[in-house]
C-alpha atoms as a printed R data frame, in Angstrom:
   type eleno elety resid chain resno       x       y      z
1  ATOM     1    CA   MET     A     1  -2.268   0.153 31.730
2  ATOM     2    CA   GLN     A     2  -5.425   1.276 30.685
3  ATOM     3    CA   GLN     A     3  -7.988   0.714 27.877
4  ATOM     4    CA   ALA     A     4  -8.556   2.935 25.232
5  ATOM     5    CA   ALA     A     5 -11.200   2.528 23.050
6  ATOM     6    CA   ILE     A     6 -10.538   3.344 19.003
7  ATOM     7    CA   GLY     A     7 -13.135   3.211 16.378
8  ATOM     8    CA   SER     A     8 -14.195   3.844 13.678
9  ATOM     9    CA   THR     A     9 -16.883   4.826 10.265
10 ATOM    10    CA   GLN     A    10 -14.721   1.281  8.383
11 ATOM    11    CA   GLU     A    11 -15.164  -0.301 11.707
12 ATOM    12    CA   MET     A    12 -16.764  -1.209 14.814
13 ATOM    13    CA   ALA     A    13 -14.903   0.059 18.045
14 ATOM    14    CA   MET     A    14 -13.015  -2.245 20.201
15 ATOM    15    CA   SER     A    15 -11.142  -2.599 22.901
16 ATOM    16    CA   LEU     A    16  -7.581  -2.036 23.422
17 ATOM    17    CA   LEU     A    17  -5.179  -3.201 25.765
18 ATOM    18    CA   PHE     A    18  -2.719  -0.043 26.254
19 ATOM    19    CA   PHE     A    19   0.811  -1.627 26.968
20 ATOM    20    CA   GLY     A    20   3.180   1.709 27.022
21 ATOM    21    CA   LYS     A    21   4.843   4.743 24.359
22 ATOM    22    CA   ASP     A    22   8.648   5.104 24.050
23 ATOM    23    CA   PRO     A    23  10.285   6.303 27.339
24 ATOM    24    CA   ASP     A    24  12.083   8.884 25.287
25 ATOM    25    CA   SER     A    25   9.716  10.716 22.878
26 ATOM    26    CA   ASP     A    26   7.516  14.129 22.964
27 ATOM    27    CA   GLU     A    27   4.551  12.258 25.289
28 ATOM    28    CA   ASP     A    28   1.775  13.236 23.275
29 ATOM    29    CA   ASN     A    29   3.555  12.238 19.503
30 ATOM    30    CA   CYS     A    30   5.378   8.377 20.355
31 ATOM    31    CA   PRO     A    31   5.537   5.384 19.478
32 ATOM    32    CA   SER     A    32   2.831   3.427 21.324
33 ATOM    33    CA   VAL     A    33   1.605  -0.149 21.689
34 ATOM    34    CA   TRP     A    34  -1.488  -1.771 22.873
35 ATOM    35    CA   VAL     A    35  -3.473  -4.989 22.698
36 ATOM    36    CA   ASP     A    36  -6.735  -6.003 21.456
37 ATOM    37    CA   GLU     A    37  -8.540  -7.466 23.931
38 ATOM    38    CA   GLU     A    38 -11.122  -9.056 21.833
39 ATOM    39    CA   ASN     A    39  -8.975 -10.718 18.965
40 ATOM    40    CA   ALA     A    40  -5.258 -10.604 20.608
41 ATOM    41    CA   ASP     A    41  -4.174  -7.799 17.234
42 ATOM    42    CA   LEU     A    42  -0.497  -6.023 18.104
43 ATOM    43    CA   VAL     A    43  -2.197  -2.538 17.196
44 ATOM    44    CA   LEU     A    44   1.350  -0.329 16.764
45 ATOM    45    CA   GLN     A    45   2.044   3.079 16.647
46 ATOM    46    CA   GLY     A    46   5.759   4.296 15.435
47 ATOM    47    CA   THR     A    47   7.896   6.721 12.655
48 ATOM    48    CA   LYS     A    48   7.072   6.346  8.826
49 ATOM    49    CA   GLY     A    49  10.298   4.003  7.328
50 ATOM    50    CA   ASN     A    50  11.459   6.086  5.457
51 ATOM    51    CA   ASP     A    51  12.089   6.254  1.744
52 ATOM    52    CA   THR     A    52  15.366   3.839  2.052
53 ATOM    53    CA   THR     A    53  12.900   2.112  4.478
54 ATOM    54    CA   GLN     A    54  10.528   0.867  2.773
55 ATOM    55    CA   ALA     A    55  12.712   0.912 -0.584
56 ATOM    56    CA   GLU     A    56  14.346  -2.014  0.712
57 ATOM    57    CA   CYS     A    57  10.650  -3.544  2.092
58 ATOM    58    CA   LEU     A    58   9.630  -3.445 -1.100
59 ATOM    59    CA   THR     A    59  12.330  -5.802 -2.093
60 ATOM    60    CA   PHE     A    60  10.283  -8.974  0.098
61 ATOM    61    CA   GLY     A    61   6.756  -7.070 -1.532
62 ATOM    62    CA   SER     A    62   4.001  -4.606 -2.036
63 ATOM    63    CA   ILE     A    63   2.880  -2.325  0.889
64 ATOM    64    CA   PRO     A    64  -0.481  -2.432  0.050
65 ATOM    65    CA   GLU     A    65  -2.570   1.166  0.286
66 ATOM    66    CA   THR     A    66  -4.078   0.478  3.244
67 ATOM    67    CA   GLU     A    67  -0.708  -1.096  4.936
68 ATOM    68    CA   ALA     A    68   2.505   1.177  6.457
69 ATOM    69    CA   VAL     A    69   6.345   0.733  7.083
70 ATOM    70    CA   ILE     A    70   7.260   2.020 10.962
71 ATOM    71    CA   ARG     A    71  10.020   1.761 12.987
72 ATOM    72    CA   ILE     A    72   9.540   0.963 16.370
73 ATOM    73    CA   PRO     A    73  12.398   2.280 18.869
74 ATOM    74    CA   ALA     A    74  14.660  -0.659 20.103
75 ATOM    75    CA   ARG     A    75  14.371  -0.398 23.964
76 ATOM    76    CA   MET     A    76   9.849  -0.673 23.411
77 ATOM    77    CA   VAL     A    77  10.627  -3.963 23.114
78 ATOM    78    CA   PRO     A    78  10.293  -4.730 27.127
79 ATOM    79    CA   GLN     A    79   6.381  -3.115 26.283
80 ATOM    80    CA   ILE     A    80   5.999  -4.709 23.119
81 ATOM    81    CA   ARG     A    81   7.465  -8.363 25.053
82 ATOM    82    CA   LYS     A    82   4.548  -8.243 27.789
83 ATOM    83    CA   ALA     A    83   1.894  -6.679 24.954
84 ATOM    84    CA   CYS     A    84   2.898 -10.351 22.696
85 ATOM    85    CA   ASP     A    85   2.505 -11.809 26.152
86 ATOM    86    CA   ALA     A    86  -1.109 -10.943 27.062
87 ATOM    87    CA   ALA     A    87  -1.396 -10.945 23.827
88 ATOM    88    CA   GLU     A    88  -1.082 -15.397 24.123
89 ATOM    89    CA   ARG     A    89  -3.551 -15.204 27.305
90 ATOM    90    CA   THR     A    90  -5.525 -13.741 25.082
91 ATOM    91    CA   THR     A    91  -5.897 -16.339 22.441
92 ATOM    92    CA   GLY     A    92  -4.858 -19.395 25.519
93 ATOM    93    CA   THR     A    93  -2.240 -20.374 22.503
94 ATOM    94    CA   VAL     A    94   1.649 -19.905 22.032
95 ATOM    95    CA   LEU     A    95   1.791 -17.492 19.054
96 ATOM    96    CA   HIS     A    96   4.276 -17.948 16.913
C-alpha cells in the first residue's frame, strides 16, 4: 500500500492510505479506494452514475451538490474489504 496526500483550498491536507485501483481499467483513469488515516473515512473514485442510476437513487432522497452517485465495479470488493478492515483498525471499533 502507498500513501498519498490530497488537499484543497476548502480542506486541510489529509493522509490517505491507498488500497488499489480497478485491475481491469486504464491505469490513469480508474476506480480507486483509499482510507483517510485520521478519521477512517473511505475515499472512493468511481464512474459517475448515469441518468438512470441517479434517477433510481433519487427515489430514496436528494443528491446534494456536494455529493455524487458513483459506481465501483464488483471486482473491487476485495480492495474495498481490505480498506474497511483498515478503517475498523484505525477507529478501534467494528463499523456497522
